[in-house]
C-alpha positions in Angstrom: 11.7 -102.6 106.6 14.4 -101.5 108.2 14.5 -103.1 111.4 16.5 -106.3 112.2 15.0 -109.6 111.8 16.4 -112.2 114.3 17.7 -115.2 112.0 16.0 -118.4 111.6 17.4 -120.5 114.2 16.8 -123.6 116.6 14.3 -121.2 118.8 11.7 -121.3 116.1 11.8 -125.0 115.7 11.3 -125.3 119.3 9.0 -122.2 119.9 6.9 -123.7 116.9 6.8 -126.9 118.9 5.4 -125.7 121.8 2.5 -124.4 120.0 1.1 -127.6 119.2 2.4 -129.1 122.7 -0.5 -126.0 124.2 -2.9 -127.3 121.5 -2.4 -130.9 122.5 -2.6 -130.8 126.1 -6.0 -129.8 125.8 -7.3 -131.6 122.3 -5.9 -134.8 123.3 -7.7 -134.8 126.9 -11.1 -134.0 125.4 -10.1 -136.5 122.4 -9.2 -139.2 124.5 -11.5 -138.8 128.0 -14.7 -136.5 127.0 -16.5 -139.8 125.5 -15.6 -142.0 128.3 -16.5 -139.0 131.1 -19.6 -138.5 129.9 -20.9 -141.9 128.8 -19.4 -143.9 131.5 -19.5 -141.7 134.7 -21.6 -138.8 133.9 -24.5 -140.9 132.3 -25.1 -139.9 129.0 -26.1 -142.6 126.5 -23.9 -143.3 123.8 -27.0 -142.2 121.2 -27.1 -138.8 122.9 -23.4 -138.6 122.7 -23.5 -139.2 118.8 -25.6 -136.5 117.8 -24.5 -134.1 120.4 -21.0 -134.2 118.6 -22.3 -134.1 115.3 -24.4 -131.1 116.5 -21.4 -129.7 117.9 -19.2 -129.8 114.7 -22.1 -128.1 112.9 -21.1 -125.6 115.0 -17.7 -125.6 113.9 -18.7 -125.3 110.8 -19.7 -121.6 111.5 -17.2 -120.7 114.0 -14.1 -122.1 112.2 -14.0 -120.0 108.9 -15.3 -116.4 110.6 -12.2 -117.2 113.1 -10.0 -117.4 110.1 -11.1 -114.4 108.1 -10.8 -112.6 111.4 -7.3 -113.9 111.3 -6.7 -112.7 107.9 -8.3 -109.3 108.6 -8.0 -108.2 111.8 -4.8 -106.9 113.0 -4.5 -106.9 116.6 -0.7 -106.1 117.2 1.4 -104.3 114.6 4.5 -107.0 116.0 2.5 -109.7 115.1 -0.6 -111.4 113.0 -0.9 -114.3 114.8 0.7 -114.9 118.4 -2.5 -112.1 119.7 -4.8 -114.5 118.6 -2.7 -117.6 120.1 -2.6 -116.0 123.3 -6.3 -115.0 123.7 -7.5 -118.5 122.6 -5.0 -119.9 125.0 -6.4 -118.4 127.7 -9.9 -119.1 126.9 -8.7 -123.2 126.7 -7.4 -123.3 130.2 -10.9 -121.8 131.5 -13.2 -124.1 128.8 -11.3 -127.2 129.4 -11.9 -127.1 132.5 -15.2 -126.3 132.7 -16.0 -129.2 130.3 -15.2 -132.0 132.9 -17.2 -130.7 135.7 -18.6 -133.8 137.4 -22.5 -133.1 137.2 -23.4 -136.8 137.4 -26.2 -136.0 140.0 -28.1 -133.3 138.0 -31.2 -134.4 135.9 -30.4 -136.0 132.8 -31.7 -133.4 130.3 -29.3 -130.9 132.3 -26.2 -133.4 131.8 -27.1 -133.7 127.9 -27.4 -129.6 127.6 -24.3 -129.5 129.4 -22.3 -131.6 127.5 -23.4 -130.0 124.0 -22.8 -126.6 125.1 -19.1 -127.5 126.9 -18.2 -129.1 123.9 -19.6 -126.0 121.4 -18.0 -123.6 123.9 -14.4 -125.4 124.0 -14.6 -125.5 120.2 -14.3 -122.5 119.8 -11.2 -121.4 122.2 -9.5 -124.0 120.3 -10.2 -122.7 117.3 -9.1 -119.5 118.4 -5.7 -120.9 119.5 -5.4 -123.4 116.6 -6.2 -121.5 113.5 -3.5 -118.5 114.0 -1.2 -121.2 115.2 -1.4 -123.2 112.1 -1.4 -120.1 109.6 1.7 -119.0 111.7 3.8 -121.7 109.8 3.7 -120.0 106.4 4.9 -116.6 108.0 8.2 -118.0 110.0 10.2 -118.7 106.9 9.9 -119.1 103.3 12.6 -121.9 102.7 10.6 -125.6 101.9 13.5 -127.5 103.8 13.0 -125.1 107.0 9.0 -125.6 106.6 8.9 -129.2 106.6 11.3 -129.3 109.4 9.2 -127.1 111.3 6.1 -129.6 110.8 8.5 -132.2 112.2 8.6 -130.2 115.4 5.3 -129.6 115.3 4.2 -133.3 115.8 7.4 -133.2 118.6 5.3 -130.8 120.2 2.4 -132.8 120.1 4.0 -136.2 121.2 5.2 -134.1 124.0 1.9 -133.4 125.2 0.9 -137.0 125.0 3.7 -138.1 127.4 1.9 -137.2 130.6 -1.7 -138.2 129.3 0.0 -141.7 128.1 0.3 -142.3 131.8 -3.1 -140.8 133.5 -4.5 -144.3 132.8 -2.6 -145.4 135.6 -4.3 -142.6 137.9 -7.7 -142.9 136.2 -9.0 -146.5 136.4 -10.1 -147.9 139.5 -10.0 -151.6 140.4 -12.7 -152.6 138.2 -11.4 -150.9 135.5 -13.7 -148.0 135.5 -12.8 -144.5 135.0 -12.7 -142.2 138.0 -14.2 -139.1 136.7 -14.1 -136.9 139.8 -10.4 -136.6 138.9 -10.9 -135.4 135.4 -11.8 -131.4 136.3 -8.4 -131.3 138.5 -6.7 -133.3 135.4 -8.3 -131.0 132.8 -7.0 -127.9 134.4 -3.8 -128.7 135.2 -3.2 -130.0 131.9 -4.9 -126.9 130.2 -2.5 -124.7 132.7 0.6 -126.8 131.4 -0.9 -125.8 127.7 -0.9 -122.1 128.0 2.6 -122.0 128.6 3.2 -123.5 125.6 1.6 -121.0 123.8 3.8 -117.8 125.7 6.7 -119.8 124.6 5.7 -119.5 121.2 5.1 -115.8 121.5 8.6 -115.4 123.1 10.4 -117.5 120.7 8.8 -117.4 117.2 9.7 -114.7 114.4 7.2 -114.1 111.7 9.9 -113.0 109.0 7.7 -113.7 105.7 5.9 -110.6 104.6 2.0 -110.6 105.5 0.1 -109.2 102.5 -3.0 -107.4 104.6 -6.2 -108.9 103.3 -8.7 -105.6 103.3 -11.1 -107.5 101.2 -14.7 -108.1 102.9 -14.5 -111.8 104.2 -16.4 -113.9 101.3 -17.3 -117.1 102.7 -18.1 -118.7 99.2 -15.4 -117.6 97.4 -13.1 -119.1 100.1 -14.9 -122.2 100.0 -14.6 -122.2 96.3 -11.0 -121.8 96.5 -10.5 -124.6 98.8 -12.7 -127.2 96.6 -10.4 -126.1 93.3 -7.2 -127.1 95.2 -6.6 -130.8 94.3 -3.9 -131.1 96.4 -5.6 -129.6 99.5 -8.6 -131.6 99.2 -6.7 -134.9 98.9 -4.4 -134.3 102.3 -7.6 -133.1 103.7 -9.1 -136.4 102.6 -6.3 -138.6 104.0 -6.5 -136.4 107.1 -10.0 -136.7 107.7 -9.8 -140.5 107.6 -6.3 -140.7 110.2 -8.6 -138.5 112.7 -11.7 -141.0 112.0 -9.9 -144.5 112.1 -6.7 -143.5 114.4 -7.5 -140.6 116.5 -11.5 -141.2 117.2 -10.8 -144.8 118.1 -8.6 -144.0 120.8 -11.1 -144.7 123.3 -12.1 -147.9 121.9 -8.6 -148.7 122.4 -9.3 -148.2 126.3 -12.3 -150.4 126.3 -10.7 -153.3 124.6 -8.3 -153.1 127.7 -11.1 -152.9 129.7 -13.4 -155.4 128.6 -11.3 -158.4 126.2 -7.8 -157.8 127.5 -9.2 -157.1 131.3 -5.8 -155.1 132.1 -5.6 -151.2 131.9 -2.5 -151.6 134.1 -0.9 -152.4 130.2 -2.8 -149.6 128.5 -0.5 -146.8 129.2 2.2 -149.3 128.1 0.4 -149.4 124.7 0.0 -145.3 124.5 3.6 -145.0 124.9 4.0 -147.8 122.0 1.5 -146.0 119.6 4.1 -143.2 119.5 7.4 -145.0 119.0 6.6 -145.5 115.4 6.5 -141.3 115.6 9.9 -141.4 117.7 11.6 -143.5 114.9 10.0 -141.7 111.9 11.1 -137.9 113.2 14.9 -138.7 112.7 14.5 -139.9 109.1 11.9 -137.9 107.4 14.3 -135.2 106.1 16.2 -137.8 104.5 13.9 -140.0 103.5 11.8 -136.7 101.5 14.7 -135.4 100.2 15.0 -139.1 98.2 11.3 -140.0 97.3 9.3 -136.6 98.6 6.4 -136.2 101.0 4.0 -137.9 98.4 6.2 -140.7 97.9 7.0 -141.2 102.0 3.0 -141.1 102.7 2.4 -143.5 99.8 5.1 -145.7 101.5 4.0 -145.7 105.0 0.4 -146.4 104.4 1.1 -149.1 102.3 2.9 -150.7 105.1 0.3 -150.0 107.9 -2.4 -151.7 105.0 -0.4 -154.9 105.2 0.1 -154.5 109.1 -3.4 -154.1 109.9 -4.1 -157.1 107.4 -2.1 -159.7 109.2 -3.4 -158.5 112.5 -6.9 -159.2 111.6 -5.7 -162.7 110.7 -3.9 -163.4 114.0 -6.2 -164.9 116.7 -5.9 -163.7 120.3 -6.0 -165.3 123.9 -7.6 -162.5 125.8 -6.2 -164.4 128.5 -2.6 -164.5 128.1 -0.5 -161.8 128.6 1.5 -162.7 125.2 -1.5 -161.5 123.5 -1.6 -158.1 125.2 2.0 -157.5 123.4 1.5 -159.1 120.1 -1.3 -156.3 120.2 0.9 -153.8 121.1 3.7 -154.7 118.1 0.8 -154.8 115.3 -0.5 -151.3 116.5 3.0 -150.2 116.2 2.8 -150.8 112.5 -0.5 -149.7 112.0 0.2 -146.3 113.8 3.1 -146.0 111.3 0.7 -144.2 109.0 -0.8 -141.8 111.7 2.7 -140.8 113.0 4.1 -140.4 109.2 1.5 -138.1 108.4 1.5 -136.5 111.9 5.0 -135.4 111.1 4.4 -134.3 107.4 1.0 -133.2 106.9 1.5 -129.4 108.3 4.6 -129.1 105.5 2.1 -130.4 102.8 -0.9 -128.1 103.8 1.6 -125.0 103.2 2.4 -126.6 100.5 -1.1 -126.7 99.1 -1.8 -123.2 100.6 1.2 -121.6 98.3 -0.3 -123.6 95.4 -3.7 -121.8 95.8 -1.7 -118.3 95.7 0.3 -119.1 92.9 -3.0 -120.0 90.8 -5.2 -117.1 92.6 -2.8 -114.4 93.6 -4.8 -114.2 97.1 -2.9 -115.0 100.3 -4.9 -116.3 102.7 -3.6 -118.4 105.2 -6.0 -118.1 108.2 -9.3 -118.5 106.1 -7.7 -121.3 104.1 -6.1 -123.3 107.4 -9.7 -122.7 109.0 -11.2 -124.8 106.8 -8.8 -127.4 106.5 -9.2 -127.2 110.5 -12.6 -127.3 110.6 -12.6 -130.4 108.3 -10.3 -132.0 110.8 -12.5 -131.2 113.6 -15.9 -132.1 111.7 -13.7 -135.4 111.4 -13.3 -135.6 114.6 -17.0 -135.5 115.7 -18.0 -137.7 112.6 -15.6 -140.2 114.2 -16.8 -139.7 117.9 -20.3 -140.4 116.6 -19.0 -143.5 114.5 -17.4 -144.7 117.6 -20.1 -144.6 119.7 -22.6 -145.9 116.8 -20.0 -149.0 116.2 -19.7 -149.7 119.5 -23.5 -149.9 120.2 -23.6 -152.3 116.7 -21.0 -154.4 118.3 -23.1 -155.0 121.3 -21.6 -152.3 123.7 -23.7 -151.4 126.6 -22.2 -148.5 128.6 -23.7 -149.0 131.8 -21.5 -152.1 132.3 -18.2 -150.4 131.8 -15.7 -153.2 131.6 -18.1 -155.8 132.4 -19.0 -156.5 128.8 -19.5 -160.1 127.4 -16.5 -162.0 125.9 -18.4 -161.7 122.1 -19.2 -157.6 122.5 -15.3 -157.4 123.4 -14.4 -159.7 120.4 -16.5 -157.8 118.0 -15.2 -154.5 119.3 -11.5 -155.3 118.9 -12.2 -156.9 115.5 -14.0 -153.5 114.4 -11.1 -151.7 115.9 -8.8 -153.2 113.5 -10.8 -152.9 110.5 -11.8 -149.5 110.4 -8.4 -148.6 110.7 -7.1 -150.9 108.0 -9.7 -149.7 105.5 -8.8 -146.1 106.4 -4.8 -146.4 105.9 -5.9 -148.3 102.3 -8.3 -145.2 101.3 -5.2 -143.1 102.3 -3.0 -144.8 100.3 -4.9 -144.6 97.0 -5.6 -141.1 97.4 -1.9 -140.3 98.0 -1.5 -142.3 95.0 -3.7 -141.2 92.4 -5.3 -137.6 93.7 -2.5 -135.6 95.5 -0.6 -134.1 92.6 2.4 -131.8 94.2 5.5 -133.8 93.8 9.1 -132.7 94.6 11.6 -132.8 91.9 14.0 -131.8 94.5 14.5 -131.0 98.4 13.8 -127.4 97.4 11.9 -127.6 94.5 7.9 -128.4 93.9 6.4 -129.1 90.8 2.6 -130.0 90.2 2.6 -133.3 88.5 0.7 -133.3 84.7 -2.5 -134.4 85.1 
């Protein structure tokens, strides 16, 4: 290649961070509010919500690998393999996210159920078209392992920045009876998705793809891609950990909102707990480089999942008086320890996925960033669907009645609080076991990886 390539710099870190900022301005909004919007405001039952999400994720099983294969095999621009796809997906996200939150509560129940399903399925295609090429782009920016780890950290910073305005939304979106103001959601969705699109444009402007891409002209073989995925032991391990994290943390976000509505009867402090749940990430980010140099990415995740497990057990043992404001602050501190696992995984996981993609390339000699990342993304989104369905069914098992909104019985509210803690604690405990005994890429040095002897 006879052209001059811009040297790797802070502009790449910042630009790449803006991609996850763009993704999460839509993803976090849908994850945090879609269930509440359709069950509490539109009037869709929890049972119908559960099957809608499952069907939506089966649809993801079809579109994720297809879009990943297209990214690998269809080159839209000679200048970039990934940014044209990110631009198209980002533009579609603005439209689809806004349409998801149209207030249709006055229509027939059948129409509301069908609309909920279609809105989610179409939104998921738009999200995949932006997120899959963005994630796969990671390995094309640099081949330096340390810089890749830092890119993963900056990606988490971008996701955290997207969460910042969403943390403050509870101050605007709940009425005096602690119920959701659903008629405001369409405007919130439009504003958030437009801001997210600006993030995608910054990726296009600031990030440079330096690692030469070997074009894969072979016909897309779904069976071969799936086989490659499931024979990649570390990739399967980190995928399972990611799935558990999404089910036990991200998909349970609405459950924490319900706890503040019905157990503490105080949504005014919900914004504070949302902010506090991200403090562990702020603490971990500056230290992750130093820690991983000492004990590696594998050891890092082992340590934080162990700490979170202990924190969850302690929280289950502490009785809380819902009438005491001090109980809310104890709850917030306890969640900070539990969310340490979520924060650590968010900071380091993308670098670990790139390690797993390189591991596959070394074994098979085929570079399939888009296809591999698409399957990983599929399982993450499947987890989001299963998690949302599980959360809905778990709430119903606790006695939650959606028509009552914040006016649940004291027994139901207590059951929901215990269920929430149990799910997260069990999830991080299993994650610790998987990282300890299944994941087998172990760093000897900061810039050298080896596969552990089995």
